[in-house]
C-alpha positions in Angstrom: 0.0 0.1 0.0 2.9 2.5 0.5 5.1 1.2 -2.6 3.3 3.4 -5.3 4.2 7.2 -5.9 1.9 9.9 -4.3 1.3 13.4 -5.9 2.1 16.0 -6.7 3.2 14.7 -10.1 4.8 16.4 -13.1 2.9 18.5 -15.6 2.4 16.0 -18.7 -0.4 16.9 -21.1 -0.8 14.6 -23.8 -3.3 14.5 -26.7 -6.3 12.0 -26.5 -6.0 9.1 -26.4 -2.7 9.4 -24.6 0.5 7.0 -24.5 1.5 5.0 -21.5 5.1 5.2 -22.6 5.3 8.9 -22.1 3.8 9.1 -18.5 5.8 9.9 -15.5 5.8 8.1 -13.3 5.4 5.1 -15.5 2.1 3.1 -14.7 2.5 -0.3 -12.9 0.5 -2.9 -14.8 2.2 -5.9 -13.3 4.8 -6.4 -15.8 7.4 -7.1 -13.0 5.0 -8.2 -10.2 2.0 -10.1 -11.1 2.3 -13.7 -10.4 -0.4 -16.1 -12.0 -1.6 -19.5 -10.7 -3.5 -21.0 -13.4 -6.9 -19.8 -12.4 -7.7 -19.0 -15.9 -6.0 -22.0 -17.7 -7.3 -22.6 -21.3 -9.7 -19.6 -21.4 -10.1 -17.0 -24.4 -10.3 -13.5 -23.3 -11.4 -10.5 -25.5 -10.5 -7.0 -23.7 -11.2 -3.7 -25.0 -9.0 -0.7 -24.2 -6.1 -3.3 -23.5 -3.3 -1.4 -25.1 -2.5 0.3 -21.9 -3.8 1.2 -18.3 -6.2 -1.2 -16.5 -6.6 -3.0 -19.9 -3.0 -3.9 -20.1 -2.8 -5.0 -16.3 -6.0 -7.3 -17.0 -4.3 -8.8 -20.2 -1.2 -9.4 -18.4 -2.6 -11.1 -15.4 -5.2 -13.1 -17.6 -2.2 -14.3 -19.7 -0.5 -15.3 -16.5 -3.4 -17.2 -15.3 -3.4 -19.2 -18.5 -5.7 -17.3 -20.8 -5.0 -16.4 -24.4 -5.9 -12.8 -25.1 -7.3 -10.7 -27.9 -6.3 -7.2 -27.3 -8.7 -4.4 -28.7 -7.6 -0.8 -29.0 -8.1 2.5 -30.9 -4.8 3.5 -32.5 -2.1 3.3 -29.8 0.0 0.6 -31.7 3.2 0.8 -29.7 1.3 0.4 -26.3 -0.6 -2.5 -27.8 2.6 -4.2 -29.2 3.9 -3.8 -25.4 0.9 -5.4 -24.1 1.0 -8.4 -26.5 4.7 -8.9 -25.9 4.0 -9.3 -22.1 1.2 -11.7 -23.0 3.2 -13.8 -25.4 6.2 -13.8 -22.8 3.8 -15.5 -20.3 3.4 -18.2 -22.9 0.2 -17.3 -24.1 -1.4 -16.3 -27.6 -2.2 -12.9 -28.5 -3.9 -10.9 -31.3 -4.2 -7.2 -31.9 -7.4 -5.6 -32.9 -7.3 -2.0 -33.7 -10.0 0.2 -34.6 -13.0 2.4 -33.4 -15.5 0.9 -31.4 -17.8 3.8 -32.0 -18.4 2.2 -35.1 -20.8 -0.6 -35.2 -19.0 -2.9 -37.7 -15.9 -2.6 -35.5 -17.7 -4.0 -32.5 -18.8 -7.0 -34.7 -15.3 -7.4 -36.2 -13.8 -7.7 -32.6 -16.0 -10.6 -32.1 -15.6 -12.1 -35.3 -11.6 -12.0 -35.5 -11.5 -13.4 -32.0 -13.6 -16.2 -32.7 -11.9 -16.9 -35.9 -8.6 -17.1 -34.2 -9.5 -18.9 -30.9 -12.9 -20.7 -31.7 -14.7 -19.0 -29.0 -14.9 -16.3 -26.0 -14.9 -17.3 -22.4 -14.2 -14.0 -21.0 -15.3 -10.5 -22.3 -13.9 -7.3 -20.6 -15.6 -4.2 -21.8 -13.1 -1.6 -20.8 -12.3 1.0 -23.4 -13.5 4.4 -22.4 -13.6 8.1 -23.4 -13.7 11.3 -21.3 -13.4 15.1 -21.6 -13.2 17.7 -18.9 -15.6 20.8 -19.0 -16.2 23.1 -16.3 -19.3 24.6 -17.9 -22.2 22.4 -19.1 -22.8 25.1 -22.0 -19.3 24.1 -23.2 -19.9 20.3 -23.8 -20.2 19.8 -27.7 -23.0 17.8 -29.0 -20.9 15.6 -30.7 -18.6 14.9 -27.9 -21.4 13.8 -25.7 -22.7 11.5 -28.5 -19.2 9.9 -29.0 -18.9 9.5 -25.2 -22.1 7.3 -25.1 -21.0 5.4 -28.5 -17.8 4.4 -27.1 -18.6 3.9 -23.3 -22.0 2.2 -23.5 -23.3 1.7 -27.1 -20.2 -0.1 -28.0 -20.5 -2.3 -24.8 -24.0 -3.3 -25.9 -23.1 -4.0 -29.3 -20.2 -6.1 -28.5 -21.9 -8.2 -25.7 -24.7 -8.8 -28.2 -22.3 -10.2 -30.7 -20.2 -12.0 -28.3 -22.9 -14.1 -26.3 -23.6 -16.2 -29.6 -20.1 -17.5 -28.9 -20.0 -17.9 -25.1 -21.1 -20.9 -23.2 -22.2 -21.9 -19.8 -19.7 -20.7 -17.4 -18.6 -17.5 -19.4 -18.1 -14.3 -17.7 -18.5 -10.7 -19.0 -17.0 -7.8 -16.9 -17.8 -4.4 -17.8 -15.7 -1.2 -16.5 -17.8 1.2 -14.5 -16.4 3.8 -12.2 -16.5 5.3 -8.9 -18.5 8.0 -11.0 -21.3 5.7 -11.3 -22.3 6.4 -7.7 -20.4 9.9 -7.1 -20.6 11.6 -10.4 -17.9 14.2 -10.8 -19.7 17.3 -12.6 -16.6 18.4 -14.6 -16.8 14.5 -16.1 -20.5 14.8 -16.8 -21.1 12.7 -19.9 -18.4 10.1 -18.9 -20.1 9.8 -15.5 -23.4 9.5 -17.0 -22.3 6.5 -19.4 -20.6 4.8 -16.1 -24.0 5.0 -14.2 -25.5 3.4 -17.5 -22.9 0.6 -17.3 -23.7 -0.2 -13.7 -27.4 -0.5 -14.6 -26.7 -2.4 -18.1 -24.6 -4.9 -16.1 -27.3 -5.7 -13.4 -30.1 -5.8 -16.0 -27.8 -8.1 -18.5 -26.9 -10.4 -15.5 -30.5 -11.1 -15.0 -31.3 -12.0 -18.5 -28.2 -14.1 -19.3 -28.6 -16.0 -15.8 -30.5 -18.8 -17.8 -27.6 -19.1 -20.1 -25.2 -19.6 -17.2 -23.2 -16.4 -18.4 -22.3 -14.2 -15.7 -22.2 -10.5 -15.8 -20.4 -8.2 -13.3 -18.9 -4.6 -13.2 -15.7 -2.9 -11.7 -15.9 0.3 -10.5 -12.2 1.9 -10.2 -11.6 5.0 -8.3 -8.6 7.3 -9.4 -6.2 5.1 -11.3 -3.0 6.2 -12.8 -3.8 5.7 -16.8 -3.2 7.4 -20.0 -6.8 8.6 -19.8 -6.0 11.0 -16.9 -3.1 12.7 -18.5 -4.8 13.2 -21.9 -8.2 14.6 -20.8 -7.9 16.1 -17.3 -6.1 19.7 -16.7 -2.6 20.0 -15.4 -3.6 20.9 -11.9 -5.9 17.9 -11.5 -3.2 15.5 -13.1 -0.5 17.0 -10.6 -2.8 16.2 -7.7 -4.5 13.2 -9.0 -5.7 10.6 -6.3 -4.3 12.7 -3.5 -8.0 13.2 -2.1 -8.5 9.5 -1.4 -8.1 8.2 2.2 -4.6 6.3 0.8 -3.5 9.6 -0.5 -2.4 8.4 -4.0 -3.9 7.1 -7.2 -4.2 3.3 -7.7 -2.0 1.5 -10.2 -3.6 -0.6 -13.0 -1.9 -3.7 -11.4 -4.1 -3.1 -8.2 -7.3 -3.4 -10.1 -6.4 -6.4 -12.2 -6.9 -9.0 -9.3 -10.9 -8.2 -9.1 -11.1 -8.9 -12.9 -9.3 -12.0 -12.7 -11.7 -13.4 -9.9 -14.7 -12.4 -11.7 -13.3 -14.2 -14.8 -12.5 -17.2 -13.0 -14.7 -20.3 -12.0 -14.3 -19.6 -8.3 -16.8 -16.6 -9.1 -19.3 -19.1 -10.2 -22.3 -17.6 -8.0 -21.2 -13.8 -8.5 -23.4 -12.2 -11.0 -25.1 -8.8 -11.3 -22.6 -7.0 -9.0 -20.5 -3.9 -8.9 -17.0 -3.9 -7.1 -15.2 -0.7 -6.2 -11.5 -0.4 -6.3 -11.4 3.2 -4.8 -8.7 3.6 -2.6 -11.0 4.3 0.5 -13.7 6.2 -1.1 -17.0 4.5 -0.2 -19.7 3.8 -2.7 -23.4 3.2 -1.9 
């Protein structure tokens, strides 16, 4: 709990979607620390937003637990290649699937290419997200609002709908929500609204897919040190990011990955329809 850096952090504004390679301090995705124990042996996972941050940490953890991984991402090719390198170093297969999930055809293509390569999907992690910071409601562009919903929740619906045809009993869907689903930050209004929608989508879908024996849960991270932060928040917020939590720092992606592993594993056979916070001490209702 005390090994990771606390703010203040250096100024480091980046263009969207941001690159992990340029962040200081460099996020810990478990490259040197995560140790697997075969909890996902033989499983096939499709993870969106897996080039960096939480998605990379989940990909590394899944691979070290024995899963082959399809890495979906927008256009951060160098970061994605680094994720693939760690997956393959764990002895697992990895495919890279670049493209914009705001487009309906790309959502279908992710599933099709994963199934073409691996034959099925056992674990689906909907993790990709977009956000921007706005101080005033009137300043939020209409097209940005629509894109936030297209990436964060509409794509989730489309990918789930395409994927369940290739998911058998015992499969797991894990959606990344946020502490903002419970405590919406006004300057992230569009993002926070989609994260609340994700929590409700997860709860409803879990009930619909229960008879198919497919589990659906969501993870609600608090302030986690990822490229999304440095590319979408003002310098002052980045410099002090995570400092207001009871632990006094942001979480690292590797600290979020274990809950995804649990929810993906057969050990979670009676866990569905739930939301799990990883917030550094910020309570959720």
